[in-house]
C-alpha positions in Angstrom: 116.2 -17.7 -127.3 117.4 -14.3 -128.5 121.1 -13.6 -129.3 122.9 -11.3 -126.9 123.4 -7.7 -128.2 125.1 -4.6 -127.2 122.1 -3.5 -125.0 122.3 -6.7 -122.9 124.0 -6.0 -119.6 126.9 -8.4 -118.8 129.0 -9.1 -115.7 132.1 -9.2 -117.8 131.3 -5.9 -119.6 130.5 -4.3 -116.2 133.7 -5.4 -114.7 135.7 -4.1 -117.7 133.9 -0.8 -117.5 134.5 -0.6 -113.7 138.2 -1.4 -114.2 138.5 1.3 -116.9 137.0 3.8 -114.6 139.3 2.8 -111.7 142.3 3.3 -113.9 141.1 6.6 -115.2 140.4 7.9 -111.7 143.8 6.7 -110.5 145.5 8.6 -113.3 143.4 11.7 -112.4 144.5 11.3 -108.8 148.2 11.0 -109.7 148.2 13.9 -112.2 145.7 16.1 -110.3 143.4 16.1 -113.3 139.8 16.7 -112.2 138.5 15.7 -115.6 140.2 12.3 -115.4 138.9 11.8 -111.8 135.3 12.6 -112.8 135.5 10.5 -115.9 136.8 7.6 -113.9 134.1 7.9 -111.3 131.5 8.0 -114.0 132.8 5.0 -115.8 133.2 3.0 -112.6 129.6 3.8 -111.6 128.4 2.8 -115.1 130.3 -0.5 -114.6 128.6 -1.0 -111.2 125.2 -0.3 -112.8 125.8 -2.8 -115.6 126.9 -5.5 -113.1 123.7 -4.9 -111.1 121.5 -5.0 -114.2 123.3 -8.2 -115.4 122.7 -9.8 -112.0 119.0 -9.0 -112.1 118.6 -10.1 -115.7 120.6 -13.4 -115.4 118.9 -16.8 -115.5 119.0 -18.9 -112.4 122.0 -20.8 -113.7 124.9 -19.7 -115.9 125.0 -21.1 -119.4 127.5 -23.8 -120.2 130.7 -22.6 -121.8 134.2 -24.1 -121.5 136.2 -21.2 -123.0 133.9 -18.5 -121.9 133.9 -20.0 -118.4 137.6 -20.0 -118.3 137.7 -16.3 -119.3 135.1 -15.4 -116.8 136.9 -17.3 -114.0 140.2 -15.6 -114.8 138.6 -12.2 -115.1 137.0 -12.8 -111.7 140.3 -13.7 -110.1 142.0 -10.6 -111.6 139.2 -8.3 -110.5 138.8 -9.9 -107.1 135.2 -10.8 -107.8 134.4 -14.2 -106.2 130.9 -14.3 -107.8 132.3 -13.9 -111.3 135.0 -16.5 -110.6 132.4 -18.9 -109.3 130.1 -18.5 -112.3 133.1 -19.1 -114.6 133.8 -22.4 -112.8 130.1 -23.4 -113.0 130.1 -22.7 -116.8 133.2 -24.8 -117.3 131.7 -27.7 -115.2 128.5 -27.6 -117.3 130.4 -27.7 -120.6 132.2 -31.0 -119.7 
């Protein structure tokens, strides 16, 4: 099995990229900055693309990980992503 690298899409990385874009776009909307709005839209779309790629590339079951599962579960709750939250719980259950 190969180690993950920077080129491997991840749900967590995709959610983080999407959140970054959402914040940038919101700042652009508040300040009226077209540059911030466009940058935010682009970053949000990149996040969506990464999440889609991670979903297509993932194994049928999430890997076991207690700490990583907790982080993924909490990030899923914070982002409002039920799938990410569920995978985090599954990882934690497998680790025990």
